[in-house]
N, C-alpha and C positions, 0 to 999 in steps of 0.2 A: 933206261931213260926214266927219270922221275918227272911226273907231271903234276903241275899245281893248278889249282882252280881258285877263281875269285868268288865262286859261288857261296862258300861258307862265310866269307867276310862280308858279302853283300847281304846275305840273309841276316847276319848279326846286326849290320847297320840298320836294316829294316825294322828289326825288333826294337832297337834303341829308339828309333823315330816313333814307333807306336807308343812307347812308354812316355813320351813327352806330352805335355798338356796340348790338346787340340787348339791351334790358333794363338799360342802364347807369342808375345811380341809381334802382333800382327799390324799395329797401327802406330809404331814408334818412328819408323822411317817414312818420311812424307815428301810430297812435293812442296815446293816453296808456297804455292797457293793453299794447299791444305793446311800447312803450318800457320800461315798468316791468319786464315779463318779461325783456326782454333785459338790462336793468341788473342784475337779480338774478343771472342767469347770469354776467355779466361780473365782477361783484364777487367771484365765487368763483374767478376765473382770475388767473394771473400773467402768462401769455403767450397771445397770440392769433396767427393768421396771416391775412394778407391775400392774396387771390387773386381775380382777375376773369376768369373764363372767357369771357364775352361780349367782353371787351377783348382777348382772345388773349394774356393775360400769358404769359411764358415760364417763370414759376416764381412761388413765393410769397415773401412778405416777413414777417420776423418782427416782432412788436410786444410791448412789455411793457405791462401794465396797471398804472398807478399810481393813476389816479383814473377814476371813472365817474360821469357825471351825466346826468340826464333834463332837457331844456330845451325851451321853446317856440321853434321856429325860424321861418323865413319860410314854410315849407310845411306846418307842423304841428308835432308833437313829434318830437324827435330825440335820439339818444343820443350822448353825447360821451365818448371815451376819451382821457384826458390833455389835455382841453381841445379836442379835434378831433372834429368830427362824423363819424360812421362810417355806411356803407351796410351794413346787416346781411347783404345778399346776398353781399358779398364778404369776409366775416370768418368765420373758422373757429376753433372751440374744440375742445380735446382731450377726447375721451371714451374711457376705456380706452386702447387702442393706436391710435386712429385720430382724425384731425381731421375734424369734422363742421360743416356750414354753420349758422351762428348764426340766420339767418332761419328755416330749417326747424326748428331746435330750439325756437323760440318760436312757431311756427305762422303766420309771415308768408309769404304766397304769393309765390314768385319764379319766374322763367323762365330757362331755359338756364344753370342753376347746378347743378354737381354736388352731391349730398348729402354726399359725402365728398371731401376733398382727395385728388386722384390722387397715389398713392405714388411714381410715377415723376417727379413734378415736382421740379426742384431748388430749393434756397433761393437767393434773389437777394441780392446784396450791399445793405446798407442805405444 
């Protein structure tokens, strides 16, 4: 009798999960209320900055805000800027002289994400 075990497959799957960036895609699938709050903030912005600390980005990318919409996506409600779904955890909006994390502004819990965009980070080419 040949016996098989799921343990090697489970261990391999665990290793793959460890290789993924911590917290990636953590604030893209939202409740309707969260998405609506984010849309209100974004509609008052002309520019945003994209930065993913868990992904170990070397800097931030600038983005212009031309349109904002809240749509039902595959995993729930999401916010789209210029027709592209965004993850609030990796989007920053300007408040006074600093750039703050959009997820934290609208009360969405995120992990391993700085509240403010680190000042020493350079802008990356688009």
